[in-house]
N, C-alpha and C positions, 0 to 999 in steps of 0.2 A: 603457441596457443592460437586456436582458430577464433576469429572475431565472431561474435554472435550476429545473427541476422538483425537488420534494423527493424524497429517496430512498424508494422503495416497499418495503414489507415483503415478505419472501420472495424478493426479486430479487437477482441477481448484478450487481455493478458493478465497473468499472475506475475506481478513485479515483486521481486524480493532482493534483499541485500543484507549483509551482516558486516560487523566490524572486522577490520583487518586482524588476522590472527585470532578471530573469534572474540576479540575484546569488546568491551562496552562501547556503545555509541551514544547512549542516553545516560547522563550522569545525575541529573536533577529533574524533578517534575517539570520545571519550566522549559527544559530542552525539548520535550514532546510538543509543547505548544509552539515553540519557535520553529520546529521542523514543519508542523502543519501550516504555519504562516508562510514559510518558504515554499511549501508544496502548493499552496493556493496560487502563489505568484508564478511559479514555473510550470506547473502541470495543468492547472485548470484551462489555460488557453489551448491545450493540445489533447486533453483526455477528460472523460467523465469518470468519476470514482463511485464504486458500488460497495466496497468493503475494505477495511484495513485493520491491522493490529500492529502496534509498535511495542517491542520488548526491549530489555536493556541492551542486548547485543545484536538484534536483528529486527527486520520489519517485513510485512507483507501487505500488498495492495492488490485489489482487483479493479482493473480499469478497462475502459474501451477507448481506443485511440480514435479521436474525432476524424471525420473525413476532411479532406483539404478544404472543402467548402464551409465546414463547421468551425474551423479554427479561427480563433480571435487573435487580435494583436497581443503580444506579450506585454505584461505589466512591468517587466524589468527594464526594457529600453525602447519600447515603441515599435519594435520590429518582430516579425514572426521568428521563432526558433528555426534553425536550419532543418531540424527534423524532430519528431517526438523523442527519439533516442537521445538526441542532444539535450532536449529539455530535461530529461531525467538525469543525465550527466551533470547539467548545470545545477540542478537541485542538490545532488549529493556533494558537489564541489562547494556550493554556497554554504551548506550546513557544516561541512568539514572545516571550512575557513573560520566560521563563527566559533566552533568548538575549540579549534586550535588556538584562536586568539584568547578565548575565555579561560582556557586551561593551561595556557603557556606551553603548548606542545607543538610539535612539527610532524610532518609526514602524513601518510595516508591514514584516513579514519575508516573508510569502507573498502571492501574488496572491490576489485575492478576487473572486468566489467560487472555491472549489476546483473542479477538474474532475471530472466524473463521466460515465461512459458506461454505459448499460445493456448487459449481455451478452445477445445475442439467442438464442444456441443453443450446443450443446456444441462444435461445430467452432470457433467463435469463442473459446470459453472456453479450449480447449487451445492455440490459437494465441496467445492473450493471455498465458498462463503463460510460453510460450517467449519471446515478445516482452519481457516484463518482465525475465526473467533475462538476456537478451542485452544489455540497455541499457548497462551499463558498457563493454562491448566496442564496441558501436555508436558510442558517443560518444568512443572512443579513450582511455578512462581506464585500461584494462588490456588486455593482449593476449589473455587468456582469461577470459571472463565467469565460468567455474566457480570462479575464485580470488577473485572479489570478496567481501569479508567481510560486506558489508551487504546481503545478498540471501538469499532463502529457498531457493535452489538446493541448497546443501549440507545444510541442515537437512532438506529433504524426502527426501534420500537417506540420511540417518543413521538410527540407531535410538535416538538420545537423546530424552528427553521434549521435547515441543514443544506450543505452543498452536495451531500451524497445524493445519489439517484434512488432515494428511499422507495418511491412508488414502484419503480421497476423491480427492485429487489423483493418487496413484499408480494408483488404479482407473480414472480417466479415461484414463490412458495405457496401461493394461493391467497393468503391473508396473514395478519399479524399472529393469530393463534397457530396457524400451520408453520409459520416461521419459527416460533418458539418450540413447538412440538418436534420439528425436524432437528433442533439443536440439543435434544435431550441426551442422546447417546453420542459418545466420543466417536468421531469418524475414523475409519481405517485410513491408512496413509496411502491413498491411491498413487499409482505411478505418476511421477511428475509433480507431486505436491510436496515432496520432501523438503525439509528445512535447508536453507542455504548453508 
């Protein structure tokens, strides 16, 4: 197997992963909250987050890897992660350890390595956000993706404080109304956006 390219500083990426053998990685509602807590600890020092969706057996995130100058010290041990790729690896390992302990299981939880696709341009970026938000409906988990609780869609429309780069996302669409309008139709599955 060829190792994936390391995540490059200053670039936007679609980060995705799924359960080993397509098995569930989120078993209870509290698992999603725990994952986001670990995400904040491991990823916020190295990346900005624009959109996400977590489903029972896989997840999607749109991030921009911070430049080396933008990186902050890691909340986990006071030292910078060796690389952004390592930070994501640490996140998935930390979450897997917590789930293995809580569920009395052993072995891999996620597929390895995690998926990553470089976002080539703004058109792709906007389409990716819509694709990420539509995922629960696409997979038949809910009749209306806007009601999925473990997605960034509603947070991006709210005025509550958030760690997401809400202003940037809404500006890419034009405004809140245009963001909502752009989400009306299910997106096609453009090359490179396929589920893990």
